[in-house]
N, C-alpha and C positions, 0 to 999 in steps of 0.2 A: 202058822199061827204067829202073828206079830206081837211084839212087846209093847209096853207102854212108854210114854215119854214124860219127862219132868223138866220144867224150866227152873234153873237155879240162878239167882241174882244176888248181888251184894253191892253195898255202896262203894264208890271210889274211895281210895285212901287219900284224903285231902292232906296237902302239905308235904307230900313225899313224891319223889320221882320214881314211880313204879314202872318197871320194865315189863312185867308180866305177872299174872296170878297163876298158881298151880292148884289143881283140884284133884284130890284122890276120891275115888268112888268105891264104896264097899270094901275098903281095906286094900285095894290094889296098890302095890308099892310103886307102880309107875304112874306118876301124875299126868294129867292132861294140862298142857300149857295153854293159857288163855290170855290174849292181849287186852281184853276189856273186862267189863264187870258182870259177866253172865255167860251162860251156855245152856244148851238143851241137851239133856241126857236122853238117849233113845235106846230102844230095844231092851228095856228093863223088864224083868219077869213080872207078870201080873200078880196082884195081891201079895206083894212082898214089901218089907221095910228096907229102905236103902239109906246108907250113910254117906255123907259128903263132908270132906275136910278141905280147908282152904289155907293157903299160905301165899305170901307175896314175895317177889324178888325185886329189889331196887336196882336202878340203873348202875349203881356202884358195886353191885354184886352181893350186897347183904340180903339175907333171907330172914323171914319171920319164922317163928315156930308154927306148927300146924295148929289150926283151930281144933276145938273139941268136936267130936263127931256127933 
């Protein structure tokens, strides 16, 4: 039985040198590192609510706070 998929996208952070975006899914403490402005989450349990949090990492190493879930 396969899981569902969800496409998650966000606008590029204009005016900053972003090295990567970090995405946490459903409270997982280990983020997925994404070089661009979106990803597809797959194998999600059907008929469930999922939470996604986003942070960015600048090329100089500074990080943002996590977004609200």
